[in-house]
Structure formats: C-alpha cells, structure tokens
C-alpha positions as CSV (number, residue, x, y, z in Angstrom):
1,X,-2.3,11.4,-33.5
2,X,-2.5,8.6,-30.5
3,X,-1.0,10.1,-27.5
4,X,1.9,8.1,-25.8
5,X,2.6,7.2,-21.9
6,X,6.2,8.4,-21.5
7,X,7.9,7.2,-18.6
8,X,9.4,10.2,-16.5
9,X,11.9,9.2,-13.7
10,X,10.9,5.7,-13.6
11,X,7.0,6.5,-13.4
12,X,4.8,6.5,-16.2
13,X,2.9,9.6,-16.3
14,X,-0.3,10.4,-17.8
15,X,-0.3,10.2,-21.7
16,X,1.8,13.2,-22.9
17,X,1.8,14.0,-26.5
18,X,4.3,16.1,-28.1
19,X,2.7,17.5,-31.4
20,X,5.6,18.1,-33.6
21,X,8.2,17.1,-31.0
22,X,7.1,20.1,-28.4
23,X,5.9,19.4,-25.2
24,X,2.6,21.5,-24.4
25,X,3.5,23.4,-21.0
26,X,-0.5,23.4,-20.4
27,X,-0.3,19.7,-19.8
28,X,-1.0,19.3,-16.2
29,X,1.5,16.5,-16.0
30,X,4.3,18.6,-17.2
31,X,3.1,21.7,-15.5
32,X,3.3,20.1,-11.9
33,X,6.5,18.4,-13.1
34,X,8.2,21.8,-13.9
35,X,6.8,23.9,-10.9
36,X,8.1,23.8,-7.2
37,X,5.9,21.4,-4.6
38,X,3.4,23.8,-3.2
39,X,2.3,23.8,0.2
40,X,-1.0,22.6,-0.7
41,X,0.6,19.6,-2.2
42,X,2.5,18.9,1.0
43,X,-0.5,19.1,3.1
44,X,-2.1,16.6,0.8
45,X,0.8,14.1,1.1
46,X,0.9,14.8,4.7
47,X,-2.8,13.6,5.3
48,X,-2.8,11.0,2.8
49,X,0.3,9.7,5.0
50,X,-1.8,10.0,8.1
51,X,-4.6,7.9,6.4
52,X,-2.1,4.9,5.9
53,X,-0.7,5.7,9.6
54,X,-4.2,5.1,11.3
55,X,-5.1,2.2,8.9
56,X,-1.7,0.6,10.2
57,X,-2.7,1.5,13.9
58,X,-6.3,0.1,13.6
59,X,-5.2,-3.1,11.7
60,X,-2.8,-3.9,14.6
61,X,-5.1,-3.3,17.4
62,X,-6.8,-6.4,17.2
63,X,-3.9,-8.6,17.4
64,X,-2.7,-6.7,20.6
65,X,-6.1,-6.8,22.3
66,X,-7.2,-10.5,21.7
67,X,-5.6,-11.8,24.9
68,X,-7.4,-9.2,26.9
69,X,-10.5,-9.6,25.4
70,X,-10.6,-13.3,25.6
71,X,-9.9,-13.1,29.3
72,X,-12.7,-10.4,29.9
73,X,-15.2,-12.4,28.0
74,X,-14.3,-15.9,29.4
75,X,-13.5,-17.3,26.0
76,X,-10.5,-18.7,24.3
77,X,-8.2,-16.6,22.1
78,X,-8.9,-18.8,19.2
79,X,-12.5,-17.7,19.0
80,X,-11.1,-14.6,17.4
81,X,-9.6,-16.4,14.4
82,X,-12.8,-15.3,12.2
83,X,-12.3,-11.7,13.3
84,X,-8.5,-11.7,12.9
85,X,-9.2,-13.0,9.2
86,X,-12.0,-10.5,8.5
87,X,-10.0,-7.5,7.9
88,X,-7.6,-8.7,5.3
89,X,-10.6,-10.2,3.3
90,X,-12.1,-7.0,3.5
91,X,-9.4,-5.1,2.5
92,X,-9.4,-7.0,-0.6
93,X,-13.0,-6.4,-1.3
94,X,-12.7,-2.8,-0.4
95,X,-9.7,-2.2,-2.6
96,X,-10.9,-4.4,-5.6
97,X,-14.6,-3.5,-5.4
98,X,-15.2,-0.6,-3.8
99,X,-11.7,1.7,-4.3
100,X,-12.5,1.9,-8.3
101,X,-15.5,4.1,-7.5
102,X,-13.1,6.8,-7.1
103,X,-12.4,6.8,-10.6
104,X,-15.9,8.0,-11.1
105,X,-17.0,9.8,-8.1
106,X,-13.7,11.4,-7.1
107,X,-10.8,10.7,-4.9
108,X,-11.9,13.1,-2.1
109,X,-15.6,11.7,-1.3
110,X,-14.0,8.3,-1.2
111,X,-11.5,9.0,1.2
112,X,-13.9,10.8,3.5
113,X,-16.2,8.2,3.5
114,X,-13.7,5.3,3.8
115,X,-12.1,7.1,6.9
116,X,-15.7,7.6,8.7
117,X,-16.2,3.6,7.9
118,X,-13.0,2.9,9.7
119,X,-13.5,5.4,12.4
120,X,-17.1,4.5,13.5
121,X,-16.5,0.6,13.2
122,X,-13.3,0.9,15.3
123,X,-15.1,2.9,17.9
124,X,-18.1,0.4,17.9
125,X,-15.8,-2.4,19.0
126,X,-15.3,-0.6,22.2
127,X,-18.8,-1.5,23.0
128,X,-19.0,-5.2,21.9
129,X,-19.7,-8.1,23.9
130,X,-18.7,-11.0,21.7
131,X,-16.2,-12.3,19.1
132,X,-19.0,-12.4,16.5
133,X,-19.8,-8.8,16.8
134,X,-16.1,-8.0,16.5
135,X,-15.8,-10.2,13.5
136,X,-18.7,-8.2,11.3
137,X,-17.2,-4.7,12.8
138,X,-13.7,-5.8,11.7
139,X,-15.0,-6.7,8.2
140,X,-16.5,-3.1,8.0
141,X,-13.1,-1.7,9.0
142,X,-11.1,-3.6,6.3
143,X,-13.6,-2.6,3.5
144,X,-12.6,1.1,4.7
145,X,-9.0,0.6,4.7
146,X,-8.9,-0.9,1.4
147,X,-10.9,2.0,0.0
148,X,-8.8,4.4,1.8
149,X,-5.6,3.2,1.1
150,X,-5.9,2.7,-2.6
151,X,-7.4,6.1,-3.2
152,X,-4.9,7.8,-0.9
153,X,-2.0,6.3,-3.0
154,X,-4.0,7.5,-6.3
155,X,-4.4,11.0,-4.9
156,X,-0.8,11.3,-3.8
157,X,0.3,10.0,-7.0
158,X,-1.7,12.5,-9.0
159,X,-0.4,15.5,-7.0
160,X,3.5,14.4,-6.9
161,X,5.4,15.7,-9.6
162,X,7.0,12.9,-11.9
163,X,10.3,13.8,-10.7
164,X,9.8,12.6,-7.1
165,X,6.7,10.7,-7.4
166,X,8.1,7.4,-6.2
167,X,9.9,8.8,-3.2
168,X,6.7,10.8,-2.0
169,X,4.8,7.7,-2.5
170,X,7.2,5.4,-0.9
171,X,7.3,7.9,2.2
172,X,3.6,8.1,2.5
173,X,2.8,4.4,2.4
174,X,5.6,3.5,4.7
175,X,3.7,5.2,7.5
176,X,1.3,2.2,7.4
177,X,4.3,0.0,9.2
178,X,5.0,3.1,11.5
179,X,1.1,3.0,12.6
180,X,1.4,-0.4,13.3
181,X,4.6,-0.2,15.4
182,X,3.2,2.9,17.3
183,X,0.1,0.8,18.1
184,X,2.5,-1.7,19.6
185,X,4.4,0.7,21.5
186,X,1.4,2.4,23.3
187,X,-0.8,-0.6,23.4
188,X,0.5,-1.9,26.9
189,X,0.1,1.4,28.5
190,X,-3.1,2.0,27.4
191,X,-4.5,-1.4,28.0
192,X,-2.9,-1.5,31.6
193,X,-4.0,1.7,32.8
194,X,-7.3,2.3,31.1
195,X,-8.4,-1.2,29.7
196,X,-8.7,-2.8,26.3
197,X,-11.6,-0.7,25.1
198,X,-9.9,2.5,25.4
199,X,-7.3,1.5,22.6
200,X,-10.4,1.3,20.2
201,X,-11.5,4.7,21.5
202,X,-8.2,6.2,20.4
203,X,-8.1,4.1,17.0
204,X,-11.5,5.2,16.2
205,X,-11.4,8.6,17.1
206,X,-8.3,9.4,14.9
207,X,-9.8,8.4,11.6
208,X,-13.1,10.4,12.3
209,X,-11.1,13.5,13.0
210,X,-8.9,13.0,10.1
211,X,-11.8,12.7,7.8
212,X,-13.0,16.2,8.8
213,X,-9.4,17.7,8.2
214,X,-9.3,16.0,4.8
215,X,-12.8,17.3,3.8
216,X,-11.9,20.8,5.0
217,X,-8.2,21.1,3.9
218,X,-8.0,19.1,0.9
219,X,-9.0,19.6,-2.8
220,X,-10.2,17.2,-5.0
221,X,-7.5,15.7,-7.5
222,X,-6.8,18.2,-10.0
223,X,-6.1,15.7,-12.7
224,X,-9.5,14.0,-12.0
225,X,-11.2,17.2,-11.8
226,X,-9.5,17.9,-15.6
227,X,-10.4,14.5,-16.8
228,X,-14.2,14.1,-15.6
229,X,-15.2,17.8,-14.6
230,X,-13.2,19.9,-17.1
231,X,-15.8,22.8,-16.5
232,X,-15.5,22.6,-12.6
233,X,-14.8,26.0,-11.1
234,X,-12.7,24.0,-8.3
235,X,-9.9,23.7,-11.1
236,X,-9.3,27.4,-11.1
237,X,-8.8,27.4,-7.3
238,X,-6.6,24.5,-7.1
239,X,-4.5,25.6,-10.0
240,X,-4.0,29.2,-8.4
241,X,-2.4,27.4,-5.2
242,X,-0.2,24.8,-7.4
243,X,0.7,27.0,-10.2
244,X,0.4,30.8,-9.7
245,X,0.5,32.8,-12.7
246,X,-0.6,29.6,-14.9
247,X,-3.8,30.1,-17.0
248,X,-6.0,27.6,-15.4
249,X,-8.5,27.6,-18.4
250,X,-5.7,26.3,-20.6
251,X,-4.7,23.2,-18.6
252,X,-5.7,19.8,-19.7
253,X,-4.7,16.0,-18.9
254,X,-4.7,13.6,-21.6
255,X,-6.8,10.7,-20.7
256,X,-9.6,9.0,-22.1
257,X,-12.9,10.6,-22.3
258,X,-14.7,10.7,-18.9
259,X,-17.8,8.8,-20.5
260,X,-16.0,5.9,-21.7
261,X,-16.1,3.4,-18.8
262,X,-13.1,1.3,-17.8
263,X,-13.4,-2.2,-16.1
264,X,-11.1,-4.7,-14.4
265,X,-11.0,-6.6,-18.0
266,X,-9.1,-3.7,-19.5
267,X,-6.1,-4.5,-17.2
268,X,-5.8,-7.5,-19.4
269,X,-6.0,-5.6,-22.9
270,X,-3.1,-6.6,-24.8
271,X,-1.0,-3.4,-24.3
272,X,-1.5,-4.1,-20.4
273,X,-1.9,-7.6,-19.7
274,X,1.8,-8.6,-19.3
275,X,2.4,-6.0,-17.0
276,X,-0.8,-6.5,-15.0
277,X,0.2,-10.2,-14.8
278,X,3.6,-9.6,-13.5
279,X,2.2,-6.9,-10.9
280,X,-0.5,-9.4,-9.8
281,X,2.0,-12.2,-9.3
282,X,4.6,-10.1,-7.6
283,X,1.9,-8.8,-5.1
284,X,0.4,-12.1,-4.4
285,X,3.5,-14.0,-3.6
286,X,4.9,-10.9,-1.8
287,X,1.8,-10.6,0.4
288,X,2.2,-14.5,1.1
289,X,5.7,-14.3,2.3
290,X,5.4,-11.0,4.2
291,X,2.0,-12.1,6.1
292,X,3.7,-15.5,6.7
293,X,6.6,-13.6,8.5
294,X,4.4,-11.1,10.2
295,X,2.1,-14.3,11.5
296,X,4.7,-16.6,12.4
297,X,8.1,-15.1,12.8
298,X,8.1,-14.5,16.7
299,X,7.0,-18.2,17.1
300,X,9.9,-19.4,14.4
301,X,12.5,-17.5,16.1
302,X,11.5,-18.7,19.8
303,X,11.5,-22.3,18.2
304,X,15.1,-21.7,16.9
305,X,16.4,-20.8,20.4
306,X,15.8,-17.1,20.6
307,X,14.5,-15.1,23.6
308,X,11.0,-13.6,23.6
309,X,12.6,-10.0,23.7
310,X,14.8,-11.0,20.8
311,X,11.9,-12.8,18.9
312,X,9.9,-9.5,18.9
313,X,13.0,-7.5,18.0
314,X,13.3,-9.8,15.0
315,X,9.7,-9.2,13.9
316,X,10.5,-5.5,14.2
317,X,13.4,-6.0,11.9
318,X,11.1,-7.0,9.2
319,X,9.0,-3.5,9.4
320,X,12.5,-1.7,9.7
321,X,13.8,-3.3,6.5
322,X,10.5,-2.7,4.7
323,X,10.6,1.1,5.4
324,X,14.2,1.2,4.5
325,X,13.9,-0.9,1.5
326,X,10.8,0.7,-0.1
327,X,12.6,4.1,0.3
328,X,15.9,2.9,-1.0
329,X,14.1,1.2,-4.0
330,X,12.1,4.3,-5.0
331,X,15.0,6.4,-5.1
332,X,16.4,4.1,-7.8
333,X,13.3,4.2,-9.6
334,X,12.8,7.9,-9.7
335,X,16.1,7.9,-11.2
336,X,14.9,5.6,-14.0
337,X,16.3,2.7,-12.7
338,X,13.0,0.8,-12.0
339,X,14.2,-2.5,-13.1
340,X,17.7,-2.4,-11.3
341,X,15.8,-1.2,-7.9
342,X,13.3,-4.1,-8.1
343,X,15.9,-6.7,-8.8
344,X,18.1,-5.4,-6.3
345,X,15.4,-5.7,-3.3
346,X,14.5,-9.3,-4.8
347,X,18.3,-10.3,-4.7
348,X,18.7,-9.0,-1.1
349,X,15.6,-11.2,0.0
350,X,16.4,-14.2,-1.8
351,X,20.0,-14.3,-0.6
352,X,19.1,-13.6,2.9
353,X,16.5,-16.4,3.0
354,X,19.1,-18.8,1.7
355,X,21.7,-17.6,4.2
356,X,19.1,-18.3,7.1
357,X,18.2,-21.4,5.9
358,X,21.7,-22.6,5.9
359,X,23.6,-21.0,8.5
360,X,23.0,-21.2,12.3
361,X,20.6,-19.4,13.9
362,X,22.8,-16.5,15.4
363,X,20.7,-13.5,16.7
364,X,22.9,-10.9,15.2
365,X,23.3,-12.5,11.8
366,X,19.7,-13.4,11.5
367,X,18.7,-9.9,12.5
368,X,20.6,-8.2,9.9
369,X,19.3,-10.8,7.3
370,X,15.7,-10.2,8.5
371,X,16.4,-6.4,7.7
372,X,17.1,-7.4,4.1
373,X,14.3,-9.9,4.0
374,X,11.8,-6.9,5.0
375,X,13.3,-4.9,2.1
376,X,12.4,-7.5,-0.3
377,X,9.0,-8.3,0.9
378,X,7.2,-5.2,2.7
379,X,9.4,-2.7,1.2
380,X,8.7,-4.5,-2.2
381,X,4.9,-4.5,-1.6
382,X,5.1,-0.8,-1.2
383,X,7.1,-0.1,-4.5
384,X,4.8,-2.6,-6.4
385,X,1.5,-0.8,-5.3
386,X,3.1,2.7,-6.5
387,X,4.1,0.9,-10.0
388,X,0.4,-0.6,-10.1
389,X,-1.0,3.0,-9.5
390,X,1.3,5.2,-12.0
391,X,2.0,2.8,-14.7
392,X,-1.7,2.7,-16.0
393,X,-3.7,5.8,-17.3
394,X,-5.3,8.2,-15.0
395,X,-8.7,6.9,-15.3
396,X,-7.5,3.1,-14.8
397,X,-5.6,4.0,-11.7
398,X,-7.8,3.1,-9.0
399,X,-8.9,0.0,-10.6
400,X,-5.5,-1.3,-11.1
401,X,-4.5,-0.3,-7.6
402,X,-7.7,-1.7,-6.4
403,X,-7.2,-5.1,-8.0
404,X,-3.5,-5.4,-7.1
405,X,-4.3,-4.5,-3.5
406,X,-7.2,-7.4,-3.5
407,X,-4.8,-10.0,-5.2
408,X,-2.1,-9.1,-2.6
409,X,-4.9,-9.6,0.3
410,X,-5.6,-13.0,-1.2
411,X,-2.0,-14.2,-0.9
412,X,-2.1,-12.8,2.6
413,X,-5.0,-14.7,3.7
414,X,-3.5,-18.0,2.4
415,X,-0.3,-17.6,4.4
416,X,-1.2,-17.9,8.3
417,X,-3.0,-21.3,7.3
418,X,0.0,-22.4,5.3
419,X,2.5,-21.4,8.2
420,X,0.2,-23.1,10.7
421,X,0.2,-26.5,8.7
422,X,3.9,-26.1,8.4
423,X,4.4,-25.7,12.1
424,X,2.1,-28.5,12.8
425,X,4.4,-30.7,10.5
426,X,7.3,-29.8,12.5
427,X,8.9,-27.7,9.7
428,X,11.8,-25.9,11.5
429,X,12.4,-21.9,11.3
430,X,15.2,-22.2,8.7
431,X,13.4,-24.6,6.5
432,X,10.2,-22.4,6.3
433,X,12.5,-19.5,5.4
434,X,14.1,-21.7,2.4
435,X,10.4,-22.3,1.1
436,X,9.9,-18.6,0.8
437,X,12.5,-18.6,-1.7
438,X,10.1,-20.3,-4.1
439,X,7.0,-17.4,-4.3
440,X,9.7,-14.6,-4.3
441,X,12.0,-16.3,-6.8
442,X,9.0,-16.8,-9.3
443,X,8.2,-13.0,-9.0
444,X,11.9,-12.3,-9.8
445,X,11.8,-14.8,-12.8
446,X,8.8,-13.0,-14.2
447,X,10.1,-9.6,-13.7
448,X,13.2,-10.7,-15.8
449,X,11.2,-12.1,-18.6
450,X,8.7,-9.3,-18.8
451,X,11.7,-6.5,-18.4
452,X,10.7,-4.7,-21.4
453,X,7.2,-3.8,-20.0
454,X,9.2,-2.0,-17.1
455,X,11.7,-0.4,-19.2
456,X,14.1,2.5,-18.6
457,X,13.2,6.0,-19.2
458,X,12.1,6.8,-22.9
459,X,10.2,3.7,-23.3
460,X,6.6,4.4,-24.1
461,X,3.3,2.4,-24.5
462,X,0.2,3.4,-26.2
463,X,-2.8,4.5,-23.9
C-alpha cells in the first residue's frame, strides 16, 4: 500500500497511511497531534523564535550603523553597497545549499553551527577597519542566517501538532520582524552612548549564547530521529517527555527510507512541480515587493510630502501589518481555509496598492493601507515559507524550505536596484506602488490556477 499525505488543519502532515481505514496511534504525527503540547515542545518553539529574533536584529544592524561607520572611516556611505547586498545574497546561498544538510545531519547540529557562524561574524565586525572586511563578514553572517532560519522552521514544524502548526510557525517567524524593530529601537541609545561597535558586540554575543542554550536544552527532532536513526536511544528519552506512557519503541514516522537521497530536482517531480512552481513564484514576487518597500518606502513617502517622522512610521506599518497578517492567515489555514486565507491576504494588498496609486497621499489613509500591504507582503512571506516546509515529506522539507528561501532572496536582491532605477527616472510614490500590483497579481493568479494543489482538508497526494 502506498502511503498518502493527508492535509490536517490546512497543513500536510507526514505520510499517514490508514490500513483498513484505521489510523495507527503509533504514527508520531498522529501521536503528537492527539497529545497536549508539552513543556519540551514549548521550549523548542521559544528557542527557535529567539533564533529568528536575533537574525532579524543582526540583519538590521548594518543599515543602522552605516552612517556612523562611514563617518568614522572617512568614506562615503555608498562604499557599503556591497556589504548591504552581501547578507541577502548569502542568505539565499545558506538557505538553498547549506540548510538542506539538516535533512542528513540533523536539525540540531545545523542550528548550533549556524548560530555560531552568525555570532562570531557579527562580533568580528566590531573589530573591522574597512568596508571590504565588513562585506566579507556579512556574507558569512547571511549564510548562517539562511541555515538557521530554514532549520528552525523545520524543527518547529516537526514538533508542532498539526492542529496548531501554522499558528505556531507564524508566531515563531514573526519574531524576525520583532528583532529588526528592536534593533532600530535600541540602536540610537547604544550607538550614541557607547559607539557603533557596541551594537555588534551585543548582536554577536546573543547568537553565541543562544547556540549554547540550544545545545544544552533542545533535543534533536524526534521525527528526524525516527526517519534517519530509528534505533537511536534519544528517541525514548524525547518520547518520555512528549508522550508519557506511550511505548517509544513502537513509534514510527512514515517517510522515505533514510538512505534514499533527495535532491532539489525532486521538488519538480510530477507530484510536486506545480506546487513548487507556485510557491517559488509567490516567494520571489513577494520578496521583490517587500524588499523594495523596505529599501525605498521612507524615501518614497518623504517625496510624497510626508514628514521624516511620519515616513518612518509608515515603514513600521509594513512590519506591523506583516505580523498581524501572518497570524491572521495562519489562523485561517490551521482551520482548513488555506486557499481562502492566502487569497484574502492577496486581495487586501492588491486593493490597497490600487488605492494608494489612485488616491491622494493622506497620511492617515495611507498608513492604514500600508498595514494591509504589509499583511499581503511581509505576512504572506511567512505563510508561504511555512507552506514550503510542511507541504512536503519529512526528508524533503529542508530542501524545499531552503530553495524557497533562496528564490525569495533572489527576488529581494533585484528590488533595490529596480527601485533605485525607478526613483532616478522620476517615478512617483503612487506610481511605484501601482507597479507592485503586477508581481503580486501574478502570484495570486498562479495560486488560483493551481488551487487544487492547495486544496481543503481531505485532499491527498502520494508521497
């Protein structure tokens, strides 16, 4: 009998076969879904959320310190262009090429290694003396971030029960924006009182401390152990904490045999390729739109007549909308309304972009519209990354999430150049907002055309 992937609460779980129509309670997916969430699981979720938080903090740090570094070294801020682009490029490399090692070596060692890379390279920037050195170190930082984000997402998805998986993963990934916001909040005090190098000392120490906590306090993914190391004694230790009273020796995960390797090309096997294409298109176009807004929105709003303070608040509105949007859409997805949740996010963003393009630049009105746009860009990226993780078999998840992250970064890399060219050509803020209807509209159209691949609960696909 060929096992089937069953969509549970909007998230496709591991292959859950039901011989003779009866679910096997020893299937780890069903066992976790029927048990209360344990303290061990909450600890894992919290530490994975902190990983995303420190990644967001460290990614934002360079943009905040460039003016001070340039003044200190007597160079123009434009000298840091390569350094500013190094992190998103490296995040694509780390997510696409290095993160899939988590499928073979385990989530935990990849996460600890990634945190050490992020922390040590960020600390090292505090002792640099040139923009070239910063660019090299930021590449290392970005590679570590890509590895960490993908495997933290996979680890969270593998410990979260299907009934609450999307909500938990959305909460976890939303802390990335919170980390970036926190960096902006504390940077002025730290830099003015202690100098720009102190921000990197803080930003570098946190990931190293978190690596130690993760190594000491978190177990390996039990699903990964069952799939790759079925005789490992760690399984019983973890099972006692998650499923007290359950026979650990009888637990199993329905996944492809561990010696059968999975490659990126398997994402384009007939049963996955449409889903992969839609996810990649959505993340590339969403990354383009989001990073264009993050890079140029304050400039655009000031050009539209806003004050500096209002323009910065407008940029913050995007992140606020992203957090609210990801949680709201994930709530719908967890209740079996995957297609409806995604289309609601796209509808809000597209209608808001059209309104901004056609209506006067009223601060209050645009601020509300920017929140909705944030939900359909920043929030949508969170949901799509969750889909890219849980909508594939266990031993293909890091590969899927890693390559999805890479594709998203490629879209993000292109957007600052496109936005700069548009500004140089004299394109107004409202016109540039209207232009973003095209990439987001293409993603929404592709989702509608491929809607049967993102069906309601009860739809199945062969593993």
